[in-house]
C-alpha positions in Angstrom: -57.5 245.4 -12.3 -54.7 245.8 -9.9 -51.2 244.7 -10.7 -51.1 242.2 -7.8 -54.3 240.6 -9.1 -52.8 239.9 -12.6 -49.9 238.1 -10.9 -52.1 235.4 -9.2 -52.6 233.3 -12.3 -49.0 233.7 -13.3 -47.7 232.6 -9.9 -50.3 229.8 -9.9 -49.1 228.5 -13.2 -45.4 228.7 -12.3 -46.1 226.8 -9.1 -48.0 224.2 -10.8 -45.3 223.8 -13.5 -42.6 223.6 -10.9 -44.5 220.8 -9.0 -45.0 218.8 -12.1 -41.3 219.1 -13.1 -40.1 218.2 -9.6 -42.4 215.2 -9.6 -41.3 213.9 -13.0 -37.6 214.5 -12.4 -37.9 212.4 -9.2 -39.7 209.7 -11.1 -37.2 209.5 -13.9 -34.3 209.5 -11.4 -35.9 206.7 -9.5 -36.3 204.6 -12.6 -32.8 205.2 -13.7 -31.4 204.2 -10.4 -33.6 201.0 -10.1 -32.7 200.0 -13.6 -29.0 200.6 -13.0 -28.7 202.8 -16.1 -26.8 205.5 -14.2 -23.0 205.1 -13.7 -20.9 206.3 -10.8 -19.8 209.5 -12.6 -23.3 210.8 -12.8 -24.6 209.8 -9.4 -23.6 213.0 -7.8 -26.2 214.8 -10.1 -29.1 212.8 -8.5 -28.0 213.0 -4.8 -29.6 215.2 -2.4 -27.2 218.0 -1.4 -29.5 219.7 1.2 -27.6 218.3 4.2 -24.2 219.3 3.0 -24.6 223.1 3.7 -26.5 223.8 6.8 -26.1 227.5 6.3 -28.4 227.4 3.3 -31.3 227.7 5.5 -29.8 230.7 7.3 -29.2 232.3 3.9 -32.8 232.0 2.8 -34.0 232.9 6.2 -32.1 236.2 6.1 -33.4 236.9 2.6 -37.0 236.1 3.5 -36.7 238.3 6.7 -35.4 241.1 4.6 -38.3 240.7 2.1 -40.8 240.6 4.9 -39.3 243.7 6.5 -39.9 245.6 3.1 -43.5 244.6 3.1 -43.9 245.4 6.8 -42.5 248.9 6.3 -44.9 249.4 3.2 -47.9 248.4 5.4 -46.8 250.7 8.2 -46.1 253.7 6.0 -48.5 253.3 3.0 -48.8 257.1 2.4 -45.1 257.6 2.3 -44.1 254.7 0.1 -44.8 254.1 -3.6 -44.8 250.8 -5.3 -41.4 251.6 -6.8 -40.0 252.2 -3.3 -41.4 248.9 -2.1 -39.5 247.0 -5.0 -36.3 249.0 -4.3 -36.6 248.1 -0.5 -37.1 244.4 -1.4 -33.9 244.4 -3.4 -32.1 246.4 -0.8 -33.1 244.2 2.2 -32.6 240.9 0.3 -29.2 242.1 -0.7 -28.3 242.9 2.9 -29.6 239.3 3.8 -27.2 237.8 1.2 -24.2 240.0 2.5 -25.1 239.0 6.2 -25.1 235.3 5.0 -21.7 235.9 3.3 -20.2 237.3 6.5 -21.6 234.5 8.6 -20.4 231.8 6.1 -17.0 233.3 5.8 -16.6 233.5 9.6 -17.7 229.9 10.0 -15.3 228.8 7.2 -12.3 230.6 8.8 -13.2 229.0 12.3 -13.3 225.5 10.5 -9.9 226.1 8.8 -8.3 227.1 12.2 -9.6 224.0 13.8 
């Protein structure tokens, strides 16, 4: 059995559990808000903060591009790259993606501070 085949049920279970958790959290949040059981001090925990940082999509896009690049290099050069090298490249390229995001975010923050 290949190591990737063993990951399929694990990934499926984690995905299923995450979907159930998200749905139940949203249901509980909705019930608390409808019944007025949540005060103003806790409302910030239940707000959607996705629109507050538009660079979040850029961050994850850069990281996923890095991971995709690692897999692409593995497919292009299968005889020269071991599984360990693939994992190392995944960490390397995702780290480069995070550092690129940091540079972009810092540059944007400096431009907003000067405006």
